[in-house]
C-alpha positions in Angstrom: 20.3 -4.7 3.7 20.2 -4.8 0.4 17.7 -6.0 -2.6 18.1 -10.0 -2.7 18.3 -10.9 1.2 15.1 -8.6 2.2 12.1 -10.3 3.9 9.5 -10.3 1.4 6.9 -7.2 3.7 10.3 -4.6 2.9 11.8 -3.4 0.1 14.5 -0.6 -0.4 13.7 1.6 -2.4 13.8 5.0 -3.0 12.4 7.5 -1.5 11.3 10.8 -2.9 11.0 12.7 0.5 14.1 11.0 2.7 15.8 12.2 -0.9 17.9 9.3 -0.6 17.3 4.6 -1.0 15.1 3.5 2.4 13.8 0.4 3.4 10.1 -0.2 3.1 7.8 -1.9 4.2 4.8 -3.2 1.4 1.3 -4.3 3.7 -1.9 -5.6 1.4 -5.4 -4.4 2.6 -8.4 -3.5 1.2 -10.2 -0.4 1.1 -13.3 1.3 0.6 -14.1 2.6 -3.6 -17.3 3.9 -2.5 -19.6 5.2 0.4 -21.2 2.7 3.5 -24.9 5.0 2.9 -23.9 3.9 -1.2 -23.7 0.4 -0.5 -27.1 -2.3 -1.7 -26.7 -5.8 -1.6 -26.9 -5.7 -5.6 -22.8 -3.7 -5.6 -21.6 -4.7 -2.2 -19.5 -7.5 -4.4 -18.3 -3.5 -6.0 -17.1 -1.8 -3.0 -13.6 -2.4 -2.2 -11.0 -3.7 -3.5 -7.5 -4.4 -2.7 -4.6 -2.4 -2.1 -1.0 -2.4 -1.8 0.7 -0.2 0.9 4.3 1.1 0.7 6.1 3.1 3.5 9.1 3.7 4.3 10.8 2.6 7.9 12.2 6.3 8.0 9.5 9.0 7.6 6.7 6.5 7.6 5.8 8.5 3.2 2.0 6.7 2.3 1.9 5.4 -1.2 -1.1 3.4 -1.9 -1.6 1.2 -5.7 -4.7 0.1 -5.6 -5.6 -3.1 -7.7 -9.5 -2.9 -10.2 
């Protein structure tokens, strides 16, 4: 699969564990920034952040990108 024809939730990129280019699955998630017992009404909206999780389709190694 080449870069131009890959689905929007996948990309071809280099995997350091496989030591070659592989197809990576892209997922979006909301990650906890602080512990649940630290969340109060005042900081609840700041307790989570969006993250992009990229998973190699061969070795299942994950990498994470967060947005503040």
